[in-house]
C-alpha positions in Angstrom: -37.8 104.6 -26.9 -38.7 107.9 -28.2 -40.0 109.0 -32.1 -38.3 112.0 -32.9 -39.7 114.9 -35.4 -36.8 114.2 -37.5 -38.5 110.1 -37.6 -42.1 111.3 -37.8 -40.8 113.9 -41.2 -38.9 110.8 -42.4 -41.8 108.4 -42.5 -44.1 111.0 -43.8 -41.5 111.9 -46.7 -40.3 108.4 -47.2 -43.2 106.1 -46.3 -41.1 104.1 -44.1 -39.5 104.3 -40.6 -36.7 101.8 -39.0 -36.3 101.5 -35.4 -33.8 99.2 -34.3 -34.3 97.5 -31.2 -37.7 98.6 -30.5 -38.3 95.2 -29.5 -35.4 93.4 -26.9 -33.8 90.3 -27.1 -35.6 88.7 -24.8 -38.7 89.7 -26.2 -37.7 88.9 -29.6 -37.0 85.2 -28.1 -40.6 84.8 -26.8 -42.1 85.4 -29.9 -39.9 83.1 -31.1 -41.0 80.4 -28.6 -44.5 81.6 -29.3 -44.2 80.9 -32.8 -43.6 77.4 -32.6 -45.9 76.8 -30.1 -48.5 78.0 -32.8 -47.5 75.7 -35.4 -47.3 73.4 -33.1 -51.0 73.5 -32.8 -50.6 74.0 -28.6 -53.7 76.9 -29.7 -56.9 75.0 -29.9 -58.3 75.9 -33.1 -58.8 74.5 -36.3 -55.8 75.6 -38.7 -53.1 74.6 -36.6 -53.8 70.9 -35.0 -51.4 69.7 -32.5 -48.0 68.0 -33.4 -46.4 65.2 -31.9 -43.7 66.6 -29.2 -41.4 64.4 -30.8 -41.5 66.4 -33.8 -38.5 69.4 -33.9 -39.2 73.0 -34.1 -37.4 73.2 -37.7 -40.0 70.2 -39.0 -42.7 71.8 -37.4 -41.8 75.5 -39.0 -41.0 74.5 -42.2 -44.4 74.1 -43.7 -45.5 77.6 -42.9 -45.7 80.5 -44.8 -47.7 83.0 -42.9 -50.1 82.7 -40.2 -53.1 85.3 -40.3 -54.3 87.0 -36.9 -52.5 84.8 -34.8 -53.7 87.2 -32.1 -56.8 85.5 -32.2 -55.4 82.7 -30.5 -52.2 84.0 -28.7 -52.0 86.2 -25.8 -48.7 86.4 -26.6 -49.3 87.6 -30.0 -51.8 90.0 -28.8 -49.7 91.3 -26.2 -47.1 92.3 -28.9 -49.7 94.0 -31.0 -50.6 96.5 -28.3 -46.7 96.6 -27.4 -46.4 100.2 -25.7 -42.9 100.7 -27.3 -44.8 100.4 -30.7 -47.6 102.4 -29.6 -45.5 105.1 -28.7 -44.4 105.5 -32.5 -47.4 105.1 -33.9 -48.9 107.6 -31.6 -46.5 110.2 -33.6 -47.0 109.1 -36.9 -50.6 108.3 -37.1 -52.3 110.3 -34.6 -53.0 110.0 -30.6 -55.7 107.4 -31.2 -54.9 104.0 -32.9 -56.7 100.8 -33.3 -55.2 97.6 -35.1 -57.4 95.3 -37.3 -54.7 92.4 -38.4 -52.0 90.5 -37.5 -49.7 88.2 -40.2 -47.2 86.2 -38.5 -44.6 85.1 -41.6 -42.3 82.2 -41.2 -40.9 82.0 -44.2 -38.4 79.0 -44.5 -35.3 78.5 -46.9 -37.0 78.0 -50.2 -40.2 80.0 -49.6 -41.4 82.8 -51.6 -41.9 86.5 -51.1 -44.8 88.5 -52.3 -44.4 91.0 -55.3 -45.1 94.5 -55.4 -48.3 95.5 -53.5 -49.7 98.4 -51.3 -51.6 97.0 -47.9 -54.2 99.6 -48.4 -55.6 97.8 -51.7 -56.7 95.1 -48.8 -57.4 97.0 -45.6 -59.0 100.4 -46.9 -59.2 103.3 -44.6 -61.4 106.5 -44.6 -58.2 108.9 -43.9 -55.0 107.1 -45.5 -53.7 106.3 -41.8 -53.1 102.6 -42.7 -49.7 101.6 -41.2 -47.7 98.1 -40.8 -45.6 97.6 -38.1 -43.3 95.0 -38.9 -41.3 93.2 -36.3 -38.2 91.1 -37.4 -37.4 87.6 -35.2 -34.5 87.2 -37.1 -32.1 89.4 -39.5 -33.6 90.1 -42.1 -30.9 90.1 -45.1 -30.9 90.1 -49.1 -30.2 86.5 -48.8 -33.1 85.5 -46.4 -36.0 87.7 -48.6 -35.6 91.1 -46.4 -38.3 93.5 -47.3 -37.8 96.0 -50.5 -39.6 99.7 -50.0 -40.1 102.5 -53.1 -39.7 105.4 -51.1 -41.9 108.0 -51.2 -44.5 106.1 -53.2 -46.8 106.8 -50.7 -47.2 110.2 -51.0 -50.0 110.3 -54.3 -52.4 108.5 -52.3 -52.8 106.5 -55.7 -53.4 102.8 -55.9 -51.7 101.1 -58.7 -53.5 98.5 -60.7 -53.0 94.5 -59.9 -52.5 91.5 -62.2 -51.0 88.0 -61.8 -47.5 87.6 -62.0 -45.3 85.5 -64.0 -42.9 84.6 -61.2 -44.3 81.9 -59.3 -40.5 80.9 -57.8 -39.8 84.1 -57.0 -43.1 85.2 -55.2 -46.4 83.9 -53.5 -49.7 83.5 -55.6 -50.8 87.3 -54.8 -51.2 89.6 -57.5 -48.6 92.3 -58.6 -49.2 96.1 -58.4 -47.5 97.8 -61.5 -47.5 100.4 -63.7 -44.5 102.7 -62.0 -41.0 102.7 -62.0 -39.0 100.5 -59.9 -35.9 101.5 -60.5 -35.5 103.4 -57.2 -36.3 100.7 -54.9 -33.8 99.9 -52.0 -33.7 96.8 -49.4 -34.3 97.0 -46.2 -31.9 95.2 -44.4 -32.8 95.5 -40.1 -31.6 92.9 -37.2 -33.9 90.9 -34.9 -35.8 93.5 -32.9 -36.3 96.1 -35.2 -39.6 97.6 -35.9 -39.9 98.9 -39.7 -43.2 101.4 -40.0 -44.5 101.9 -43.7 -47.6 103.3 -44.7 -50.5 101.5 -46.4 -49.7 103.3 -50.1 -46.2 102.8 -49.9 -45.0 100.2 -52.9 -43.3 97.3 -51.2 -42.3 93.6 -51.8 -40.0 90.5 -50.6 -38.1 88.3 -52.9 -37.6 84.3 -52.3 -35.8 83.5 -48.9 -32.5 81.8 -51.1 -30.5 81.0 -47.8 -29.4 77.2 -46.9 -31.1 77.2 -43.5 -31.9 80.9 -42.3 -35.5 81.6 -41.7 -37.1 85.1 -42.1 -39.7 85.4 -39.3 -41.5 88.4 -39.1 -44.9 89.5 -37.1 -46.7 92.2 -39.2 -49.0 94.3 -37.5 -51.4 96.5 -39.1 -52.7 99.7 -37.6 -54.9 102.9 -38.2 -56.3 106.1 -36.9 -59.1 104.8 -34.2 -61.1 107.8 -35.6 -61.3 106.3 -38.9 -63.8 104.1 -40.1 -63.2 100.5 -41.6 -64.9 99.2 -44.1 -63.3 96.1 -44.8 -66.7 94.3 -45.5 -69.7 95.8 -47.0 -72.9 94.4 -44.9 -76.4 94.1 -46.5 -77.7 97.3 -45.0 -74.4 99.3 -45.0 -72.9 101.7 -47.6 -69.5 102.1 -48.1 -69.6 105.4 -46.0 -71.0 103.7 -43.2 -69.5 100.5 -42.9 -67.2 100.0 -40.1 -65.6 96.3 -38.4 -65.3 96.2 -35.1 -62.6 93.0 -34.7 -60.2 95.9 -33.7 -58.2 96.0 -30.4 -57.5 99.7 -29.2 -53.6 100.2 -29.0 -53.6 103.9 -27.6 -55.7 106.7 -26.8 -59.5 106.5 -26.8 -61.8 104.5 -29.6 -64.7 107.2 -30.5 -66.9 104.2 -31.4 -66.4 102.4 -28.4 -70.2 102.6 -28.3 -70.5 100.4 -31.0 -69.1 97.3 -29.3 -66.7 95.0 -30.1 -66.9 92.2 -32.6 -65.7 88.6 -30.9 -62.6 87.2 -32.8 -63.0 83.5 -34.2 -61.0 81.0 -32.1 -59.2 80.2 -35.4 -56.2 82.0 -38.0 -55.5 81.3 -41.7 -52.7 80.3 -43.4 -51.3 81.4 -46.3 -49.8 79.4 -48.9 -47.3 79.4 -51.8 -46.1 77.2 -54.6 -43.0 75.9 -51.8 -46.2 74.7 -49.2 -47.9 73.4 -52.3 -44.5 71.3 -52.6 -44.3 70.3 -49.2 -48.1 69.3 -49.3 -47.4 66.8 -52.0 -44.6 65.0 -49.9 -45.0 61.1 -49.3 -48.0 60.1 -47.2 -46.2 59.1 -44.5 -44.5 62.7 -44.0 -47.9 64.2 -45.0 -49.2 62.5 -42.3 -46.9 63.6 -39.6 -47.4 67.3 -40.8 -51.4 66.7 -39.9 
């Protein structure tokens, strides 16, 4: 996979870049198998407990909207955080030295909500505006099953829009929505499985509810930044916003100028993201709820 000068220019102008077939079909199947393994509790951690082998993949996946930081416990997810094809593109659109600080595995079964307008930089501040998402489609992402929508060029001003609660719980999960802009130019990003969509941390984007009858919209989203930028994700006692630098990161390209600081050991656990559909699933009959524990 080569990332051309035209691709780089498009990314910087529009704020996103679609790279079809960056992940091959065998690798997609590998990620889908590992998604089921995570949901089954095959990796020991507190948040994902072991489930009976008699349960189908569909049964174990249908209560999960998103698994945060799956690369903390899954070697497969960690491998794809550092995938050489994504690293090659990231080296062109970010810079030669790139690190990853977050992975998010969206399962999004039928009937599950999307996420309202937001900018990733609100949640992951960087010092140099280099934050970039790498959105790996594990299923074909369509209008019906809740594909990504973007507002091209909305990253260019480097402005973080204010957020507020939304009033569409049937459409979006519980996360706040960004507001104060004209959304009329938004475009859907419908892609085939194996496509990777890269997007800037300031780009406004959202996804709608999965309205399909039986199609999941599984996606592995990894977040990257320039390795030379500090990561003031949290400011601890004795630190300032100018010096805070969280070191629970994974190098994916180039050199780490702060390697002398060492690295934080990730916890042997993940966190789960819920939405209205998950809460409804959690309120099933005692027998069903017991099977899902």
